[in-house]
N, C-alpha and C positions, 0 to 999 in steps of 0.2 A: 504494500500500500504506500502511495506517495504521501509525504507529509505536506501539509499546506504551509507556504512560507509565512514567516512571522508578519503580522500586520501592526500598524501604528496609527495613532490618531495624533494630529498636530493641531494646536489651537493658538492663534495669535490674536491679540486684541490691541487696538490703539484708538485713542480719541483724536479726531480731526476737528479743527476749528471751523468747520463749514457745515451748513445745514444738510439735513437728510436728503432733500431732493437733489442737491448738487452731487453728493457722494453716490447716491443711487444711480444717477445718470452716468457717472464715471465708470461704474461697475457693470452697467447693463446695456448701454447704448453703443452699438458697434463702432461708430465713428470715434467716440471718446475712448473706448477700450483700445482701439487701433492706435490712437495718438499716444496715450501715456504708456502703453505696454510695448510700444514699438513693434507691434505685430504687422505682418504683411497682409494678413487676411483675417477678418473677423465676421462670423455669422452668429448671431444670438437671436433665436426666435422666442419672443417674450411670452411664453405660455407653457404650461405643463405639457410635456411631450415634444416641445420644440427642439430644434437642432442647435447644437453648439459646435462650432468649428473655429478654432483660434490657432493661427500659425504664427508663433513668436519663437522664442528660444526652444520651446517644445511645441509640437503639434498636438493640440488637445481637441478631442472630439467627445461627443456624448449627447445625451438628451437632458432637457430641463426636467427636474423631478419636483421642484417647488418654485412657484413664482408668485410672491405676495408683496407687490409694491407698496410702499418703499421699505419694506421690512426684511424680507428673506428671499434670497436667490440661491437655489441649490441645483447642481447639475453633476452628471457623471463626469469623471475626470479620467478619460481613456487616452493613453499615450502608447504608440507602437514601440516595440523594442528598438533600441539603438540610441546613439547619441549619449547625452548625460544620463538617461534612464535606460540602462543596458537591457534590463529584463522586460521593459514595458511597464504599464501601470493600468489598473482597473480599480479606481477609487471614486470617491465622491468629494466634491468641494461645495461648501456652504458659506454664504455671506449673510450675516445678521447685522442689521443696522438699528441703532437705538438712539433717539434724541437724547442729548446730554447738554443741557443749558443751551448755549448758542452754537453748539457743535454736534457731532455725531460720534457715538461709540461704535466701532466696527469690529466684529468678531469674524475671523476667517478660520474655518475648520475643515481640515482634511480628515476623512475617515477611510479605513481600509487601505491605507498606503502600505506598500511593502516596506520592510525595515530598511532596505538599501536606499530607496527613494527618500524615506524620512531622514536618513542621515545626511543626504544632499540638501534637502529642503530646509532643515533646521538652521543651516547657516545662511541660506539665501533669502528666506522669506522676509526677515526684517528689512532688507534692502528693497524688496518689492513694495513694502509700505512706504518707504522713503521716496520712491519714485512716484507713487500715487500722491503723496503729500506735496511733492514739488509741482506736479501737474495741477492739483487743486488750487495751490497758491498762485499759479500763474494767471489766474483770472479767466480760465476757460469756461 
């Protein structure tokens, strides 16, 4: 019998000094995602069952599993084997937004990540939030 690889859950939280609508748009509107993530291609169909196809450092595909504007956006996080994610990935990514005074508390949660991918992401994800912060602050 084959053993199932170890799985990991990673959760990152940060408060942004921008309103929920602005942060929600940056995370769910294809033109905005393309700009701040430096993706060459972004498809996000904003409904449960909608397609996600984002080609940036990784090529992420999947289906939207929860879409509750402007609170929760969750989708499959499927990455083919190769590149930085040697074994591929079949996980979930969830964004939760919560008003926090004049800003927004954002929680980004990966579940069912392989242990190998988690070791890579644990170092890089804070930088991902830094890039989003810079984009939001640029007045887009």
